[in-house]
Structures are given as structure tokens and as C-alpha cells.
C-alpha positions as CSV (number, residue, x, y, z in Angstrom):
1,X,-5.3,-9.3,-7.6
2,X,-7.7,-6.6,-6.8
3,X,-7.6,-2.9,-7.9
4,X,-9.0,0.1,-6.1
5,X,-9.3,2.4,-9.1
6,X,-8.5,2.8,-12.7
7,X,-8.2,6.5,-14.0
8,X,-8.2,6.7,-17.7
9,X,-7.3,10.3,-17.8
10,X,-4.8,11.1,-15.1
11,X,-2.9,14.3,-15.0
12,X,-1.3,14.2,-11.5
13,X,2.3,13.6,-10.7
14,X,3.8,14.8,-14.1
15,X,3.3,16.3,-17.5
16,X,0.9,14.8,-19.9
17,X,-2.2,12.6,-19.6
18,X,-1.8,9.0,-18.4
19,X,-3.7,5.8,-17.4
20,X,-3.2,5.0,-13.7
21,X,-4.1,1.5,-12.1
22,X,-4.3,1.6,-8.4
23,X,-3.8,-2.0,-6.9
24,X,-4.8,-3.1,-3.5
25,X,-2.5,-4.7,-0.9
26,X,0.5,-3.2,1.0
27,X,2.5,-4.5,3.7
28,X,4.4,-1.0,4.4
29,X,1.7,0.6,6.4
30,X,3.5,3.9,6.3
31,X,2.6,6.4,9.0
32,X,0.4,9.2,7.5
33,X,-0.7,7.1,4.5
34,X,-3.6,8.9,2.6
35,X,-5.3,5.7,1.6
36,X,-4.8,3.0,4.4
37,X,-8.1,1.1,3.3
38,X,-6.0,0.0,0.2
39,X,-3.5,-1.9,2.5
40,X,-6.0,-4.8,2.5
41,X,-5.3,-7.2,-0.3
42,X,-9.0,-7.7,-0.7
43,X,-10.0,-4.2,-1.1
44,X,-11.6,-3.1,-4.4
45,X,-12.6,-5.3,-7.3
46,X,-10.9,-8.3,-8.9
47,X,-8.9,-7.4,-11.9
48,X,-9.8,-9.6,-14.9
49,X,-6.6,-10.6,-16.7
50,X,-6.8,-11.7,-20.3
């Protein structure tokens, strides 16, 4: 699995501070998507799983 970004201090979309992980790959291809580059399952960096 690849990820596009990890935000350690994310304050978007709700109250409080959170960690957000944005993974790559999407088959929906929604019209007006603000990050179509992330549709590719090979976008970003490999996620190291421990």
C-alpha cells in the first residue's frame, strides 16, 4: 500500500487535532475530485507496516 501524505497535526474537518493518513488508490474517479493524482495505486511512497 502507498500513501500520499501523513499530517501529524491536522485540524481540518472537525474539532480538535488529529493525525490523518492519505492513502493512494481510488476507483471512484469522482467528477471534480481535488486530487485525481491519488487515484493511481502507485502514487506516493510505500507504507512500512510493522
